[in-house]
N, CA and C atoms as a LAMMPS dump frame, in Angstrom:
ITEM: TIMESTEP
0
ITEM: NUMBER OF ATOMS
390
ITEM: BOX BOUNDS ff ff ff
-5.0000000000000000e+02 5.0000000000000000e+02
-5.0000000000000000e+02 5.0000000000000000e+02
-5.0000000000000000e+02 5.0000000000000000e+02
ITEM: ATOMS id mol type element x y z
1 1 1 N -38.101 57.923 -441.081
2 1 2 C -39.068 57.184 -441.924
3 1 3 C -40.41 56.97 -441.077
4 2 1 N -41.408 57.088 -441.74
5 2 2 C -42.658 56.596 -441.057
6 2 3 C -42.95 55.114 -440.488
7 3 1 N -43.57 55.037 -439.895
8 3 2 C -43.685 53.495 -439.181
9 3 3 C -45.194 53.207 -438.922
10 4 1 N -46.102 53.857 -439.741
11 4 2 C -47.321 53.828 -439.549
12 4 3 C -48.022 52.855 -440.689
13 5 1 N -48.39 51.569 -440.391
14 5 2 C -48.854 50.551 -441.134
15 5 3 C -50.479 50.458 -441.554
16 6 1 N -50.946 51.4 -441.078
17 6 2 C -52.555 51.765 -441.281
18 6 3 C -52.629 51.765 -442.939
19 7 1 N -53.421 50.948 -443.514
20 7 2 C -53.694 51.166 -445.009
21 7 3 C -54.289 52.527 -444.973
22 8 1 N -53.778 53.373 -445.934
23 8 2 C -54.039 54.813 -446.178
24 8 3 C -55.349 54.992 -447.087
25 9 1 N -55.836 53.964 -447.731
26 9 2 C -56.821 54.133 -448.593
27 9 3 C -58.231 53.945 -447.878
28 10 1 N -59.305 54.676 -448.498
29 10 2 C -60.473 54.84 -447.682
30 10 3 C -61.77 54.943 -448.664
31 11 1 N -61.229 55.587 -449.887
32 11 2 C -62.259 55.582 -451.006
33 11 3 C -61.992 55.724 -452.254
34 12 1 N -62.599 55.362 -453.242
35 12 2 C -62.374 54.989 -454.394
36 12 3 C -63.692 55.329 -455.351
37 13 1 N -63.205 56.559 -456.331
38 13 2 C -64.226 56.932 -457.245
39 13 3 C -63.888 56.439 -458.587
40 14 1 N -64.902 55.99 -459.398
41 14 2 C -65.038 55.571 -460.562
42 14 3 C -66.051 56.432 -461.474
43 15 1 N -65.463 57.219 -462.287
44 15 2 C -66.165 58.048 -462.966
45 15 3 C -66.765 57.638 -464.227
46 16 1 N -68.143 57.686 -464.443
47 16 2 C -68.699 57.041 -465.616
48 16 3 C -69.656 58.331 -466.495
49 17 1 N -69.962 57.681 -467.878
50 17 2 C -70.403 58.696 -468.518
51 17 3 C -72.134 58.184 -468.688
52 18 1 N -72.136 56.77 -468.388
53 18 2 C -73.596 56.435 -468.221
54 18 3 C -73.985 55.447 -467.104
55 19 1 N -74.445 56.104 -465.986
56 19 2 C -74.635 55.275 -464.819
57 19 3 C -75.336 54.049 -464.906
58 20 1 N -76.434 53.896 -465.495
59 20 2 C -77.015 52.457 -465.491
60 20 3 C -76.335 51.493 -466.449
61 21 1 N -75.621 51.85 -467.224
62 21 2 C -74.927 50.965 -468.054
63 21 3 C -73.627 50.526 -467.145
64 22 1 N -72.954 51.483 -466.477
65 22 2 C -71.785 51.149 -465.44
66 22 3 C -72.156 50.284 -464.582
67 23 1 N -73.355 50.633 -463.807
68 23 2 C -74.012 50.002 -463.032
69 23 3 C -74.302 48.518 -463.25
70 24 1 N -74.731 48.119 -464.334
71 24 2 C -74.976 46.846 -464.967
72 24 3 C -73.766 46.117 -464.887
73 25 1 N -72.739 47.003 -465.621
74 25 2 C -71.392 46.231 -465.827
75 25 3 C -70.7 45.719 -464.49
76 26 1 N -70.509 46.436 -463.541
77 26 2 C -69.99 46.157 -462.286
78 26 3 C -70.784 44.807 -461.4
79 27 1 N -72.201 45.297 -461.441
80 27 2 C -73.155 44.154 -460.61
81 27 3 C -72.978 42.74 -461.337
82 28 1 N -72.615 42.75 -462.718
83 28 2 C -72.441 41.616 -463.478
84 28 3 C -71.124 40.782 -463.183
85 29 1 N -70.175 41.75 -463.499
86 29 2 C -68.855 41.165 -463.347
87 29 3 C -68.516 40.661 -461.859
88 30 1 N -68.807 41.744 -461.024
89 30 2 C -68.404 41.285 -459.481
90 30 3 C -69.453 40.508 -458.861
91 31 1 N -70.455 40.556 -459.396
92 31 2 C -71.749 39.786 -458.685
93 31 3 C -71.98 40.382 -457.107
94 32 1 N -72.204 41.644 -457.394
95 32 2 C -72.566 42.713 -456.172
96 32 3 C -73.644 43.301 -456.474
97 33 1 N -74.282 44.075 -455.554
98 33 2 C -75.428 45.017 -455.715
99 33 3 C -74.921 46.3 -455.445
100 34 1 N -74.874 47.377 -456.218
101 34 2 C -74.614 48.54 -455.89
102 34 3 C -75.542 49.095 -455.053
103 35 1 N -75.283 50.06 -454.209
104 35 2 C -76.086 50.768 -453.095
105 35 3 C -76.527 52.238 -453.64
106 36 1 N -77.698 52.616 -453.863
107 36 2 C -77.902 54.145 -454.119
108 36 3 C -77.115 55.048 -453.015
109 37 1 N -76.624 55.913 -453.397
110 37 2 C -76.252 57.289 -452.126
111 37 3 C -77.154 58.367 -452.455
112 38 1 N -77.098 59.18 -451.174
113 38 2 C -77.662 60.358 -451.413
114 38 3 C -76.302 61.396 -451.501
115 39 1 N -76.466 62.174 -452.576
116 39 2 C -75.357 63.105 -452.739
117 39 3 C -75.282 64.042 -451.989
118 40 1 N -74.065 64.285 -451.45
119 40 2 C -74.087 65.491 -450.433
120 40 3 C -74.294 66.773 -451.137
121 41 1 N -74.853 67.745 -450.155
122 41 2 C -75.135 68.943 -451.063
123 41 3 C -74.095 69.807 -451.333
124 42 1 N -74.367 70.69 -452.381
125 42 2 C -73.317 71.432 -452.947
126 42 3 C -72.275 70.693 -454.015
127 43 1 N -72.802 69.594 -454.56
128 43 2 C -72.025 68.938 -455.495
129 43 3 C -72.609 69.034 -456.896
130 44 1 N -73.578 69.861 -457.212
131 44 2 C -74.298 70.059 -458.431
132 44 3 C -74.744 68.732 -459.029
133 45 1 N -74.457 68.4 -460.06
134 45 2 C -75.062 67.425 -460.982
135 45 3 C -74.589 65.905 -460.618
136 46 1 N -73.743 65.917 -459.448
137 46 2 C -73.076 64.587 -459.072
138 46 3 C -74.139 63.324 -458.778
139 47 1 N -73.913 62.357 -459.375
140 47 2 C -75.01 60.839 -459.209
141 47 3 C -73.746 60.179 -458.624
142 48 1 N -74.204 59.217 -457.442
143 48 2 C -73.273 58.281 -456.936
144 48 3 C -73.963 56.927 -456.57
145 49 1 N -73.322 55.929 -456.902
146 49 2 C -73.875 54.65 -456.438
147 49 3 C -72.697 53.697 -455.859
148 50 1 N -72.677 53.429 -454.532
149 50 2 C -71.804 52.883 -453.687
150 50 3 C -71.386 51.389 -453.988
151 51 1 N -70.273 50.96 -453.736
152 51 2 C -70.065 49.657 -453.89
153 51 3 C -70.354 49.101 -452.404
154 52 1 N -70.424 47.769 -452.066
155 52 2 C -70.746 47.402 -450.855
156 52 3 C -69.661 47.807 -449.974
157 53 1 N -69.805 47.849 -448.559
158 53 2 C -68.724 48.119 -447.691
159 53 3 C -69.372 47.665 -446.417
160 54 1 N -68.235 47.2 -445.295
161 54 2 C -68.385 46.681 -444.094
162 54 3 C -68.799 48.121 -443.034
163 55 1 N -69.649 47.666 -442.026
164 55 2 C -69.948 48.867 -441.229
165 55 3 C -68.608 48.944 -440.34
166 56 1 N -68.07 47.746 -440.115
167 56 2 C -67.026 47.748 -439.093
168 56 3 C -65.511 48.475 -439.69
169 57 1 N -65.534 48.826 -440.569
170 57 2 C -64.569 49.508 -441.384
171 57 3 C -63.426 48.643 -441.955
172 58 1 N -63.896 47.273 -441.928
173 58 2 C -62.873 46.211 -442.502
174 58 3 C -62.3 46.307 -443.892
175 59 1 N -62.885 47.197 -444.687
176 59 2 C -62.449 47.066 -446.262
177 59 3 C -62.765 48.819 -446.499
178 60 1 N -62.1 48.912 -447.57
179 60 2 C -62.512 50.459 -448.358
180 60 3 C -63.496 50.239 -449.072
181 61 1 N -64.241 51.293 -449.593
182 61 2 C -65.394 51.287 -450.497
183 61 3 C -65.126 52.377 -451.367
184 62 1 N -66.039 52.908 -452.184
185 62 2 C -66.075 53.751 -453.199
186 62 3 C -67.316 53.831 -453.917
187 63 1 N -67.409 54.535 -455.014
188 63 2 C -68.515 54.736 -455.821
189 63 3 C -68.571 54.903 -457.222
190 64 1 N -69.295 54.566 -458.058
191 64 2 C -69.471 54.933 -459.204
192 64 3 C -70.084 56.725 -459.239
193 65 1 N -69.411 57.333 -459.933
194 65 2 C -69.968 58.967 -459.916
195 65 3 C -70.057 59.505 -461.322
196 66 1 N -71.065 60.035 -461.491
197 66 2 C -71.475 60.81 -462.786
198 66 3 C -71.549 62.282 -462.753
199 67 1 N -70.814 63.229 -463.233
200 67 2 C -70.854 64.433 -463.225
201 67 3 C -70.079 64.866 -464.364
202 68 1 N -70.63 66.151 -464.658
203 68 2 C -69.958 66.973 -465.622
204 68 3 C -68.402 67.422 -465.384
205 69 1 N -67.933 67.653 -464.106
206 69 2 C -66.792 67.949 -463.673
207 69 3 C -65.615 66.887 -463.765
208 70 1 N -65.923 65.715 -463.84
209 70 2 C -64.914 64.733 -464.189
210 70 3 C -65.261 63.633 -465.118
211 71 1 N -64.425 63.334 -465.957
212 71 2 C -64.709 62.686 -467.141
213 71 3 C -64.061 60.877 -466.789
214 72 1 N -64.765 60.198 -467.492
215 72 2 C -64.432 58.676 -467.534
216 72 3 C -63.241 58.443 -468.501
217 73 1 N -62.655 57.227 -468.142
218 73 2 C -61.745 56.974 -469.591
219 73 3 C -60.48 56.485 -468.98
220 74 1 N -59.668 56.046 -469.66
221 74 2 C -58.501 55.468 -469.38
222 74 3 C -57.267 56.681 -469.238
223 75 1 N -56.246 56.125 -468.508
224 75 2 C -55.01 57.064 -468.458
225 75 3 C -54.84 57.52 -466.898
226 76 1 N -55.479 57.136 -466.09
227 76 2 C -55.217 57.64 -464.672
228 76 3 C -55.023 56.624 -463.828
229 77 1 N -55.738 56.732 -462.679
230 77 2 C -55.623 55.563 -461.659
231 77 3 C -56.04 54.375 -461.994
232 78 1 N -55.59 52.988 -461.773
233 78 2 C -56.092 51.983 -461.822
234 78 3 C -56.172 51.224 -460.548
235 79 1 N -57.683 51.137 -460.516
236 79 2 C -58.273 50.489 -459.248
237 79 3 C -58.311 48.73 -459.338
238 80 1 N -57.552 48.272 -458.47
239 80 2 C -57.761 46.716 -458.286
240 80 3 C -58.662 46.449 -457.54
241 81 1 N -59.565 45.42 -457.769
242 81 2 C -60.694 44.69 -457.123
243 81 3 C -60.075 43.56 -456.651
244 82 1 N -60.351 42.893 -455.257
245 82 2 C -59.857 41.621 -454.816
246 82 3 C -60.863 40.543 -455.62
247 83 1 N -60.409 39.508 -455.524
248 83 2 C -61.085 38.426 -455.87
249 83 3 C -60.491 37.026 -455.52
250 84 1 N -61.325 36.196 -455.532
251 84 2 C -60.968 34.758 -455.385
252 84 3 C -60.069 34.089 -456.281
253 85 1 N -60.574 34.24 -457.424
254 85 2 C -59.781 33.852 -458.437
255 85 3 C -60.24 34.896 -459.881
256 86 1 N -59.075 35.803 -459.944
257 86 2 C -59.401 36.865 -461.166
258 86 3 C -59.747 36.552 -462.559
259 87 1 N -59.666 35.343 -462.63
260 87 2 C -60.028 34.779 -464.085
261 87 3 C -61.509 34.599 -464.135
262 88 1 N -62.169 34.666 -463.03
263 88 2 C -63.621 34.285 -462.984
264 88 3 C -64.289 35.672 -463.408
265 89 1 N -63.767 37.033 -462.941
266 89 2 C -64.231 38.393 -463.648
267 89 3 C -63.876 38.574 -464.746
268 90 1 N -62.834 37.979 -465.326
269 90 2 C -62.497 38.313 -466.472
270 90 3 C -63.335 37.649 -467.518
271 91 1 N -63.693 36.443 -467.182
272 91 2 C -64.632 35.67 -467.862
273 91 3 C -66.135 36.303 -468.077
274 92 1 N -66.467 37.175 -467.274
275 92 2 C -67.658 37.894 -467.044
276 92 3 C -67.557 39.267 -467.942
277 93 1 N -66.403 39.775 -468.107
278 93 2 C -66.148 41.018 -468.59
279 93 3 C -66.87 41.377 -469.931
280 94 1 N -66.494 40.353 -470.87
281 94 2 C -67.217 41.034 -472.343
282 94 3 C -68.497 40.778 -472.416
283 95 1 N -69.231 39.832 -471.679
284 95 2 C -70.766 39.64 -471.82
285 95 3 C -71.536 40.611 -471.155
286 96 1 N -70.801 41.401 -470.012
287 96 2 C -71.187 42.545 -469.188
288 96 3 C -70.869 43.771 -470.157
289 97 1 N -70.393 43.7 -471.419
290 97 2 C -69.859 45.047 -472.194
291 97 3 C -68.765 45.575 -472.096
292 98 1 N -67.913 45.13 -471.285
293 98 2 C -66.454 45.489 -471.056
294 98 3 C -65.644 44.698 -472.336
295 99 1 N -64.182 45.091 -471.946
296 99 2 C -63.036 44.531 -472.859
297 99 3 C -62.17 44.009 -471.95
298 100 1 N -61.426 42.832 -472.357
299 100 2 C -60.402 42.325 -471.406
300 100 3 C -59.127 43.045 -472.312
301 101 1 N -58.175 43.584 -471.3
302 101 2 C -57.159 43.984 -471.986
303 101 3 C -55.847 43.311 -471.577
304 102 1 N -55.961 42.668 -470.447
305 102 2 C -54.829 41.487 -470.111
306 102 3 C -55.464 40.281 -469.385
307 103 1 N -55.293 39.097 -469.961
308 103 2 C -56.008 37.925 -469.013
309 103 3 C -55.071 37.737 -467.802
310 104 1 N -55.7 36.839 -467.1
311 104 2 C -55.006 36.594 -465.82
312 104 3 C -53.606 35.973 -465.917
313 105 1 N -52.815 36.81 -465.297
314 105 2 C -51.266 36.713 -465.449
315 105 3 C -50.682 36.456 -464.129
316 106 1 N -49.696 35.58 -463.716
317 106 2 C -48.908 35.438 -462.534
318 106 3 C -48.1 36.592 -462.387
319 107 1 N -48.105 37.16 -460.965
320 107 2 C -47.243 38.279 -460.566
321 107 3 C -46.366 37.97 -459.615
322 108 1 N -45.628 36.639 -459.775
323 108 2 C -44.635 36.141 -458.742
324 108 3 C -45.417 35.825 -457.601
325 109 1 N -44.7 36.165 -456.491
326 109 2 C -45.226 35.786 -455.146
327 109 3 C -46.383 36.462 -454.817
328 110 1 N -46.77 37.556 -455.477
329 110 2 C -47.995 38.134 -455.005
330 110 3 C -49.522 38.082 -455.832
331 111 1 N -49.192 36.61 -456.402
332 111 2 C -50.574 36.274 -456.92
333 111 3 C -50.722 36.17 -458.277
334 112 1 N -51.946 36.731 -458.592
335 112 2 C -52.239 36.965 -460.248
336 112 3 C -53.313 38.194 -460.331
337 113 1 N -53.044 38.786 -461.659
338 113 2 C -53.802 40.016 -461.938
339 113 3 C -54.24 40.056 -463.3
340 114 1 N -55.27 40.553 -463.599
341 114 2 C -55.931 40.845 -464.749
342 114 3 C -56.354 42.208 -465.038
343 115 1 N -56.349 42.754 -466.171
344 115 2 C -56.881 44.103 -466.676
345 115 3 C -57.75 44.023 -467.426
346 116 1 N -58.963 44.862 -467.284
347 116 2 C -60.158 45.039 -468.208
348 116 3 C -60.588 46.567 -468.218
349 117 1 N -61.427 46.732 -469.38
350 117 2 C -61.84 47.987 -469.614
351 117 3 C -63.465 47.863 -469.47
352 118 1 N -63.822 48.699 -468.74
353 118 2 C -65.392 48.931 -468.309
354 118 3 C -66.177 49.423 -469.259
355 119 1 N -67.34 49.459 -469.208
356 119 2 C -68.258 50.124 -470.382
357 119 3 C -68.005 51.735 -470.564
358 120 1 N -67.566 52.311 -469.582
359 120 2 C -67.264 53.758 -469.412
360 120 3 C -65.911 53.973 -470.152
361 121 1 N -64.926 52.944 -470.481
362 121 2 C -63.474 53.425 -471.121
363 121 3 C -62.588 53.545 -469.706
364 122 1 N -62.906 53.21 -468.439
365 122 2 C -61.88 53.142 -467.61
366 122 3 C -61.447 51.771 -467.261
367 123 1 N -59.922 51.798 -467.415
368 123 2 C -59.274 50.406 -467.149
369 123 3 C -59.375 50.196 -465.475
370 124 1 N -59.482 48.834 -465.296
371 124 2 C -59.833 48.412 -464.038
372 124 3 C -59.206 47.154 -463.988
373 125 1 N -58.527 46.507 -462.662
374 125 2 C -57.765 45.486 -462.72
375 125 3 C -58.558 44.615 -461.7
376 126 1 N -57.964 43.092 -461.465
377 126 2 C -58.458 42.159 -460.618
378 126 3 C -57.408 41.564 -460.082
379 127 1 N -57.421 41.127 -458.574
380 127 2 C -55.895 40.746 -458.133
381 127 3 C -56.693 39.467 -457.177
382 128 1 N -55.739 38.218 -457.297
383 128 2 C -56.369 37.064 -456.696
384 128 3 C -55.012 36.278 -456.362
385 129 1 N -55.132 35.703 -455.271
386 129 2 C -53.872 34.899 -454.649
387 129 3 C -53.778 33.374 -455.391
388 130 1 N -54.751 33.105 -456.345
389 130 2 C -55.1 31.771 -457.013
390 130 3 C -55.436 31.845 -458.201
């Protein structure tokens, strides 16, 4: 059995159909500013906007990605965003153009979570300890 306790996650990509609509949704719900990214060469039509990240590597990051190669929508990976109180992000979701799928609910000793759908049809979740 492996004993490595290092967090294996490093990057998350959320695929979108409409970059400006998705950017507005995530900036409003998460109260952040997305960061324009230079697309690596050889990736065709790929457009990317990065989520904020720490230089010291203290958190993982990711990006909104638009490309014909990958489609947005429900049914795959569920990304959880950390929050002080996940009810706050839920309260911003519908006004930002998204849909609440599951209101804030307790998950035992692990805190609380909620599930929403973004403007691109992706299911996303929020987690908090209170």
